[in-house]
C-alpha positions as CSV (number, residue, x, y, z in Angstrom):
1,X,0.0,0.0,0.0
2,X,1.5,3.3,-1.1
3,X,1.6,6.0,1.6
4,X,1.2,9.7,0.8
5,X,3.7,12.1,2.2
6,X,2.4,15.6,2.9
7,X,4.6,18.7,3.4
8,X,3.2,20.8,6.2
9,X,4.3,23.9,8.0
10,X,4.7,23.9,11.7
11,X,1.4,25.8,12.1
12,X,-0.4,23.2,10.0
13,X,1.1,20.3,11.9
14,X,-0.1,21.9,15.1
15,X,-3.6,22.3,13.8
16,X,-3.7,18.6,12.6
17,X,-2.5,17.5,16.1
18,X,-5.3,19.4,17.9
19,X,-7.9,18.1,15.5
20,X,-6.8,14.6,16.0
21,X,-7.0,15.1,19.8
22,X,-10.6,16.2,19.4
23,X,-11.4,13.2,17.1
24,X,-10.0,10.9,19.7
25,X,-12.2,12.5,22.3
26,X,-9.2,13.7,24.3
27,X,-10.1,17.4,23.9
28,X,-13.3,19.4,23.5
29,X,-13.9,21.6,20.5
30,X,-14.3,25.0,22.4
31,X,-10.9,24.9,24.2
32,X,-9.4,23.4,21.0
33,X,-10.6,26.4,19.0
34,X,-9.2,28.7,21.6
35,X,-5.9,26.9,21.4
36,X,-5.7,27.5,17.7
37,X,-6.9,31.1,18.0
38,X,-9.9,30.5,15.7
39,X,-13.7,30.5,16.1
40,X,-15.6,27.4,17.1
41,X,-17.4,27.5,13.7
42,X,-14.1,27.5,11.8
43,X,-12.8,24.6,14.0
44,X,-15.8,22.5,13.2
45,X,-15.2,23.0,9.5
46,X,-11.6,21.7,10.0
47,X,-12.9,18.7,11.8
48,X,-15.4,17.9,9.1
49,X,-12.7,18.2,6.4
50,X,-10.3,15.9,8.2
51,X,-13.0,13.3,8.7
52,X,-13.8,13.4,5.0
53,X,-10.4,13.5,3.3
54,X,-8.0,12.7,6.1
55,X,-4.8,14.8,7.0
56,X,-4.9,16.5,3.6
57,X,-8.0,18.4,4.8
58,X,-5.9,20.5,7.1
59,X,-4.0,22.0,4.1
60,X,-5.2,25.2,2.5
61,X,-7.4,24.5,-0.5
62,X,-5.5,27.0,-2.7
63,X,-2.1,25.3,-2.2
64,X,-0.6,24.5,-5.6
65,X,-3.1,26.8,-7.4
66,X,-2.1,30.0,-9.2
67,X,-2.6,33.1,-7.0
68,X,-5.5,35.3,-7.7
69,X,-3.2,38.3,-7.2
70,X,-0.5,37.2,-9.7
71,X,0.6,39.6,-12.4
72,X,-0.1,38.8,-16.0
73,X,2.7,37.2,-18.0
74,X,2.5,40.1,-20.5
75,X,3.3,42.6,-17.7
76,X,6.4,40.5,-16.7
77,X,7.6,40.5,-20.3
78,X,7.1,44.2,-20.6
79,X,9.1,44.9,-17.4
80,X,11.9,42.8,-18.6
81,X,11.9,44.4,-22.0
82,X,12.0,47.9,-20.4
83,X,14.9,46.9,-18.2
84,X,16.9,45.7,-21.2
85,X,16.2,48.8,-23.3
86,X,16.0,51.7,-20.9
87,X,17.0,50.6,-17.4
88,X,20.0,48.3,-18.0
89,X,22.2,48.3,-14.9
90,X,19.5,49.6,-12.6
91,X,18.9,47.8,-9.4
92,X,15.5,46.3,-8.4
93,X,14.7,49.3,-6.1
94,X,15.6,52.0,-8.7
95,X,13.9,50.0,-11.5
96,X,10.7,49.8,-9.5
97,X,10.8,53.6,-8.8
98,X,11.3,54.4,-12.5
99,X,8.6,52.0,-13.6
100,X,6.1,53.8,-11.4
101,X,7.3,57.3,-12.2
102,X,7.9,57.1,-16.0
103,X,5.9,54.1,-17.2
104,X,3.0,54.1,-14.6
105,X,3.5,50.4,-13.8
106,X,2.7,49.4,-10.2
107,X,4.9,46.5,-9.5
108,X,6.4,45.6,-6.1
109,X,10.1,45.9,-5.5
110,X,10.5,42.2,-4.5
111,X,8.5,41.2,-7.6
112,X,10.9,43.1,-9.8
113,X,13.8,41.5,-8.0
114,X,12.4,38.0,-8.4
115,X,11.6,38.6,-12.2
116,X,15.1,39.9,-12.9
117,X,16.8,37.1,-10.9
118,X,14.7,34.4,-12.7
119,X,15.7,35.9,-16.1
120,X,19.4,36.0,-15.1
121,X,19.5,39.8,-15.5
122,X,20.3,40.6,-11.9
123,X,22.2,39.0,-9.1
124,X,22.5,40.3,-5.5
125,X,25.9,41.8,-4.9
126,X,27.2,41.3,-1.4
127,X,30.0,43.6,-0.3
128,X,32.4,42.7,2.5
129,X,32.6,45.4,5.1
130,X,35.8,46.2,6.8
131,X,35.6,46.8,10.5
132,X,35.8,50.4,11.6
133,X,35.1,52.5,14.6
134,X,31.5,53.7,14.8
135,X,30.9,57.4,15.5
136,X,27.6,58.8,16.7
137,X,25.9,61.4,14.6
138,X,26.1,65.1,15.6
139,X,23.0,66.3,17.4
140,X,22.1,69.5,15.5
141,X,21.9,70.7,12.0
142,X,24.9,72.8,11.0
143,X,27.2,71.4,13.7
144,X,29.4,69.5,11.2
145,X,29.5,69.1,7.4
146,X,31.4,66.4,5.6
147,X,33.0,67.6,2.4
148,X,34.7,65.8,-0.5
149,X,35.0,65.6,-4.3
150,X,34.2,62.6,-6.4
151,X,36.1,61.9,-9.6
152,X,33.9,59.7,-11.8
153,X,32.6,59.3,-15.3
154,X,29.3,61.0,-14.4
155,X,28.2,61.5,-18.0
156,X,29.2,57.9,-19.2
157,X,31.2,59.3,-22.0
158,X,28.6,61.7,-23.3
159,X,30.6,64.7,-22.2
160,X,33.8,65.9,-20.5
161,X,34.9,64.3,-17.2
162,X,33.3,66.1,-14.2
163,X,34.0,66.2,-10.4
164,X,31.1,66.3,-7.9
165,X,31.7,68.6,-4.9
166,X,29.3,67.5,-2.2
167,X,28.5,68.6,1.3
168,X,26.4,66.4,3.6
169,X,25.2,67.4,7.1
170,X,26.3,64.9,9.7
171,X,23.1,65.2,11.7
172,X,20.4,65.3,9.0
173,X,22.1,63.8,5.9
174,X,20.9,66.8,3.9
175,X,23.0,67.2,0.8
176,X,24.3,70.2,-1.2
177,X,26.3,69.4,-4.3
178,X,27.5,70.8,-7.6
179,X,29.5,69.6,-10.6
180,X,32.9,71.2,-11.6
181,X,35.5,70.5,-14.2
182,X,38.2,69.7,-11.6
183,X,38.8,69.5,-7.9
184,X,40.8,72.5,-6.8
185,X,40.8,75.7,-4.8
186,X,38.4,77.7,-6.9
187,X,35.7,74.9,-7.0
188,X,36.1,74.3,-3.3
189,X,35.7,78.0,-2.5
190,X,32.8,78.5,-4.9
191,X,30.9,75.4,-3.6
192,X,31.4,76.6,0.0
193,X,30.2,80.1,-0.9
194,X,27.0,78.7,-2.5
195,X,26.4,76.7,0.7
196,X,26.9,79.7,3.0
197,X,24.7,82.0,0.9
198,X,21.9,79.4,1.1
199,X,22.1,78.0,4.7
200,X,24.7,80.1,6.6
201,X,28.0,79.4,8.2
202,X,28.4,75.9,9.8
203,X,30.3,75.2,12.9
204,X,32.9,72.9,11.4
205,X,33.9,71.1,8.2
206,X,35.2,67.5,8.0
207,X,37.4,67.0,4.9
208,X,40.3,64.8,3.9
209,X,44.0,65.8,3.7
210,X,43.8,66.8,0.0
211,X,46.1,69.7,-0.7
212,X,43.1,71.7,-1.7
213,X,41.8,71.7,1.8
214,X,44.9,71.3,4.0
215,X,48.4,72.4,3.2
216,X,51.1,69.6,3.5
217,X,53.7,72.1,4.7
218,X,55.0,72.0,8.3
219,X,56.6,74.5,10.5
220,X,60.4,74.5,10.8
221,X,62.1,74.8,14.2
222,X,62.8,78.4,13.5
223,X,59.1,79.0,12.8
224,X,58.1,77.3,16.0
225,X,60.6,79.3,18.0
226,X,59.4,82.5,16.4
227,X,55.7,81.6,17.0
228,X,54.8,81.6,13.3
229,X,51.6,79.8,12.4
230,X,51.4,76.6,10.4
231,X,51.2,77.0,6.6
232,X,47.6,77.0,5.4
233,X,46.0,76.3,2.1
234,X,43.8,79.0,0.5
235,X,40.7,77.1,1.4
236,X,41.8,76.6,5.0
237,X,42.7,80.3,5.3
238,X,39.3,81.4,4.0
239,X,37.1,79.1,6.2
240,X,39.2,79.9,9.3
241,X,38.8,83.6,8.7
242,X,35.0,83.0,8.7
243,X,35.2,81.2,12.0
244,X,34.6,77.7,10.7
245,X,36.8,74.9,12.1
246,X,38.4,72.6,9.5
247,X,38.8,69.0,10.8
248,X,41.2,66.8,8.9
249,X,40.1,63.2,8.2
250,X,43.0,60.8,7.9
251,X,41.0,57.9,6.3
252,X,38.0,57.5,4.0
253,X,36.1,55.7,6.8
254,X,36.4,58.7,9.1
255,X,34.1,60.6,6.7
256,X,32.1,57.6,5.7
257,X,28.8,59.5,5.3
258,X,30.0,61.5,2.3
259,X,31.7,58.4,0.9
260,X,28.5,56.4,1.1
261,X,26.7,59.3,-0.5
262,X,29.0,59.1,-3.5
263,X,28.3,55.4,-3.9
264,X,24.6,56.1,-3.9
265,X,24.9,58.9,-6.4
266,X,27.2,56.9,-8.7
267,X,24.3,54.4,-8.8
268,X,21.3,56.7,-8.9
269,X,22.3,60.0,-10.3
270,X,24.3,58.6,-13.3
271,X,21.2,56.6,-14.4
272,X,18.9,59.6,-13.8
273,X,21.1,61.8,-15.9
274,X,21.2,59.1,-18.6
275,X,17.4,59.1,-18.8
276,X,17.4,63.0,-18.8
277,X,20.0,62.9,-21.6
278,X,22.4,65.2,-19.8
279,X,25.6,65.8,-21.8
280,X,27.2,69.0,-20.4
281,X,28.3,70.4,-17.0
282,X,25.7,73.2,-17.1
283,X,22.9,70.7,-17.9
284,X,24.1,68.5,-15.0
285,X,24.0,71.3,-12.6
286,X,20.5,72.2,-13.7
287,X,19.5,68.6,-13.2
288,X,20.9,68.7,-9.6
289,X,18.8,71.8,-8.8
290,X,15.7,69.8,-9.4
291,X,17.0,66.4,-8.1
292,X,18.5,67.4,-4.8
293,X,15.2,68.7,-3.1
294,X,13.5,65.4,-4.0
295,X,16.5,63.5,-2.7
296,X,16.6,65.4,0.6
297,X,12.9,65.0,1.2
298,X,13.2,61.3,0.9
299,X,16.5,60.4,2.5
300,X,17.2,63.2,5.0
301,X,16.3,62.6,8.7
302,X,15.3,64.7,11.7
303,X,18.2,65.7,14.0
304,X,18.2,64.9,17.7
305,X,18.2,68.6,18.5
306,X,15.8,71.0,16.8
307,X,18.4,73.8,17.1
308,X,19.9,75.2,13.9
309,X,23.6,75.9,14.6
310,X,24.2,77.8,11.3
311,X,25.4,81.3,11.9
312,X,24.1,84.1,9.6
313,X,26.1,84.6,6.5
314,X,28.3,87.7,6.3
315,X,27.5,90.4,3.7
316,X,28.2,89.5,0.1
317,X,31.0,92.0,-0.2
318,X,32.8,90.5,2.8
319,X,32.2,87.0,1.6
320,X,33.6,87.8,-1.9
321,X,36.8,89.2,-0.3
322,X,37.4,86.3,2.1
323,X,36.5,83.5,-0.3
324,X,39.2,84.5,-2.8
325,X,42.7,83.3,-3.7
326,X,45.2,85.7,-2.1
327,X,48.9,86.0,-2.8
328,X,51.7,88.5,-2.1
329,X,54.1,89.4,-4.9
330,X,57.0,91.8,-5.1
331,X,56.6,95.1,-6.8
332,X,59.4,95.6,-9.4
333,X,61.1,98.9,-10.1
334,X,59.3,99.2,-13.4
335,X,55.9,99.1,-11.6
336,X,55.1,95.6,-12.8
337,X,53.7,92.6,-10.8
338,X,53.8,89.0,-12.0
339,X,50.9,86.6,-11.0
340,X,50.1,83.2,-12.4
341,X,52.4,83.6,-15.4
342,X,50.8,86.9,-16.4
343,X,52.4,90.4,-16.1
344,X,50.5,93.5,-14.9
345,X,51.6,97.1,-15.1
346,X,50.4,99.5,-12.5
347,X,48.9,102.9,-13.5
348,X,48.9,104.2,-10.0
349,X,51.2,106.9,-8.6
350,X,52.5,106.7,-5.1
351,X,51.7,109.7,-3.0
352,X,54.2,108.7,-0.3
353,X,56.5,105.8,0.2
354,X,56.5,103.3,-2.6
355,X,55.6,99.7,-1.3
356,X,57.9,96.8,-2.0
357,X,55.2,94.2,-2.4
358,X,51.5,94.1,-3.3
359,X,48.6,91.7,-2.4
360,X,46.7,90.0,-5.3
361,X,43.1,88.9,-4.9
362,X,41.6,86.5,-7.4
363,X,37.8,86.5,-6.8
364,X,35.3,83.8,-7.6
365,X,33.8,85.9,-10.4
366,X,37.1,85.9,-12.3
367,X,38.1,89.5,-11.4
368,X,41.6,90.3,-10.3
369,X,42.4,93.0,-7.7
370,X,45.8,94.5,-6.8
371,X,45.8,95.9,-3.3
372,X,48.2,98.1,-1.3
373,X,46.7,97.5,2.1
374,X,43.0,98.5,1.6
375,X,43.7,100.7,-1.5
376,X,42.7,99.2,-4.8
377,X,45.2,99.9,-7.5
378,X,44.6,100.4,-11.2
379,X,46.5,98.2,-13.6
380,X,46.6,96.7,-17.1
381,X,47.9,93.4,-18.4
382,X,51.0,93.7,-20.6
383,X,52.9,91.1,-22.6
384,X,56.4,92.2,-21.7
385,X,58.1,94.5,-19.3
386,X,58.4,98.1,-20.4
387,X,61.7,99.2,-21.8
388,X,64.0,101.4,-19.6
389,X,64.7,104.9,-21.0
390,X,68.5,105.1,-21.6
391,X,70.4,108.5,-21.9
392,X,70.8,109.8,-25.4
393,X,74.2,109.4,-27.0
394,X,75.6,111.5,-29.9
395,X,76.6,109.6,-32.9
396,X,80.3,108.8,-33.5
397,X,82.2,111.7,-35.1
398,X,79.7,114.4,-34.1
399,X,81.3,115.1,-30.7
400,X,82.9,118.6,-30.3
401,X,86.6,118.8,-29.2
402,X,87.0,120.2,-25.8
403,X,89.6,123.0,-25.4
404,X,90.9,123.7,-21.9
405,X,90.8,127.2,-20.5
406,X,93.9,129.4,-20.5
407,X,94.4,129.1,-16.8
408,X,93.8,125.3,-16.7
409,X,96.5,123.4,-14.6
410,X,97.0,121.2,-17.6
411,X,98.6,124.1,-19.5
412,X,101.3,124.6,-16.8
413,X,102.2,120.9,-16.7
414,X,105.9,120.2,-17.5
415,X,107.3,116.7,-18.1
416,X,110.8,117.6,-16.7
417,X,109.4,119.1,-13.5
418,X,107.0,116.3,-13.0
419,X,109.7,113.7,-13.4
420,X,112.0,115.4,-10.9
421,X,109.2,115.5,-8.5
422,X,108.5,111.8,-8.9
423,X,112.1,111.0,-8.2
424,X,112.1,113.1,-5.0
425,X,108.9,111.4,-3.8
426,X,110.4,108.0,-4.5
427,X,113.6,108.8,-2.4
428,X,111.5,110.1,0.5
429,X,109.5,106.8,0.5
430,X,112.7,104.8,0.7
431,X,113.9,106.7,3.7
432,X,110.6,106.3,5.5
433,X,110.8,102.5,4.9
434,X,114.3,102.3,6.6
435,X,116.2,101.5,3.5
């Protein structure tokens, strides 16, 4: 006699055991129903089914049948076709979002994951995590910002390489970002100026030891004895002048929040810009102006403290002067100053003492200022140093012959007298030397 093997869950096995106890008159139906957390009426139906068909009656009647909530096969094929044509490389989560936003297809995230996995188009990627010391978030907004630049093929070959300069608040995960052509002093100052004008001055900045943010120079023994400060980069000098503390990060894990942001953006923003057909830096920045508010509404969080620690931004004139590249160059005797391989000729006149050096300010708007203290000097760019005016010389043969005067000592000069005098002076010298 062939025996049938039934696969049951632990819950179904428990229900079958209780029903068998009732059928063997070892338990009454009312306490049995209370034990299974169902009504007496429902328990009686279970008992009747088990009496009629045996242990199979305890199983759900729809087991092995197609679900009434299943998606049509045509929908599955459409989703897979859209993924291969438009959303290739998208993860299940982002694919589900784009299907609902662009194609108006309401499909669950796990359903998309299951379909992509069954078709061999997606495989879960597990990343090993290196152990690192955990740091608690800051309590208030504006207490600390994490800053970094990401070099990546953001346009996927459709345009020139770009660098994303991003700021993320440590307490709220609110993001402020902008694309630039390179990571340097001017992009760092410009991005910080945009943040300050929008939100105010933060308490501190957390950045790596890139030379843009922190100077690699060290003080010598003579500098330490003289009390001279440590060399600072242009960015460090500017933020320090504004009262913002620059904290160096000596490992990527130390500022892991902004590093994790770049990994998210390299997955999401790249694909979003691909769908928006972004090909230039200007178009990428326009895209960010519309994308970042949506991103912050979805992924930012409330801080522990409701206090906003941002300080009011200084006036724009002060901000433009502080957030500028400053350098000191010597003033040459021909009133020229050389800065960044260019030569500038001053048009100013010095009312008093002429300075030996001038200060050069290169503003974010591209304008260049030459300063003598607080005095702004007028100048113009020249290609070469001005020629020095030499004294005029008469041409050869045009010089007049000089005739001495009648009483000139030269006229009373006698060779014989002069020779006798020379001999007498020579003898007097020999006597004085003891000869």
